C-alpha positions as CSV (number, residue, x, y, z in Angstrom):
1,X,114.0,100.6,80.4
2,X,111.3,99.7,82.8
3,X,111.4,96.1,84.3
4,X,108.3,94.3,85.4
5,X,107.9,93.0,88.9
6,X,107.8,89.3,89.0
7,X,107.8,88.5,92.8
8,X,108.4,90.0,96.1
9,X,108.8,88.6,99.6
10,X,109.2,90.0,103.0
11,X,111.2,88.2,105.6
12,X,112.0,88.9,109.1
13,X,115.6,89.8,109.9
14,X,117.4,90.3,113.1
15,X,116.7,94.0,113.5
16,X,114.5,94.8,110.6
17,X,112.8,93.1,107.6
18,X,114.3,91.9,104.4
19,X,112.4,93.0,101.3
20,X,113.3,90.9,98.2
21,X,112.1,92.2,94.8
22,X,112.6,90.0,91.8
23,X,112.2,91.5,88.2
24,X,111.5,89.9,84.8
25,X,115.1,89.5,84.1
26,X,115.6,87.4,87.1
27,X,117.5,90.0,89.1
28,X,116.7,90.4,92.8
29,X,117.1,93.5,94.8
30,X,117.4,92.9,98.6
31,X,116.4,95.9,100.8
32,X,116.4,96.2,104.7
33,X,113.3,98.0,105.9
34,X,111.8,98.9,109.3
35,X,108.3,98.0,110.3
36,X,107.3,101.7,110.0
37,X,108.8,101.8,106.4
38,X,106.8,98.8,105.5
39,X,103.6,100.3,107.0
40,X,104.3,103.5,104.9
41,X,104.7,101.3,101.7
42,X,101.3,99.5,102.6
43,X,99.6,102.9,103.1
44,X,100.8,104.2,99.8
45,X,99.5,101.0,98.1
46,X,96.1,101.4,99.8
47,X,95.8,105.1,98.8
48,X,96.7,104.2,95.1
49,X,94.1,101.3,95.0
50,X,91.4,103.4,96.6
51,X,92.2,106.1,93.8
52,X,92.0,103.6,91.2
53,X,88.7,102.3,92.4
54,X,87.3,105.8,92.6
55,X,88.3,106.5,89.0
56,X,86.9,103.2,87.8
57,X,83.7,103.9,89.7
58,X,83.4,107.4,88.1
59,X,83.9,106.1,84.6
60,X,81.0,103.7,84.9
């Protein structure tokens, strides 16, 4: 069963960043991530958004 994202936050931690992801059932996952990992996540999101924009532009 797929859960929906409700909220996420990124907080600095002593040696990394804490990524908190809350789903629609109210459950929260806490993940430690480096700055480099957060950068890769940001790049992946940017690529997907650019693809979506390109596909939307092509269909108009």
